[in-house]
C-alpha angles and dihedrals in degrees: 000000000000133000119252127221087265090059094250126124116252093250094051093046089047091053091048090054087071101038096092095023116230092355095063088041090060092046093053092042087059095041097045109032094150102044106092095198094051091041090054093051092044094051093044089051092050093049098043101040094035090056093044090050093051094045092047091050092051094050092043090068092059108087120241104339091045090052091052091048090047090052091050091049089050091053091047090049092050092053091046091047092054093045094050093047091048093049093045090051089052086058092246123139098226105191119200116214103257105005092046092053091050092045091050092052093046094045091056 
């Protein structure tokens, strides 16, 4: 594993791309624009957690059933968040079906 321009190892920086969801994804996309591994994790984090945030906000405004759906999306997001951080820390490029393909294309 290599060091990044921030002095972090790739696996640690990859994990940190997911820590604050799409926010940390944006931060690492700005900090590491030339590191393809970090760029992949950052873009995937932005896509996945950005989409989950938007969908949760939409459903939250629907009384009762929307609240239940929002809660289920939150649980799904929590599990996904832990899985992605764990895989990134292992140094593995865990690619999600749609978001991973887009992130891979965008990361170059």
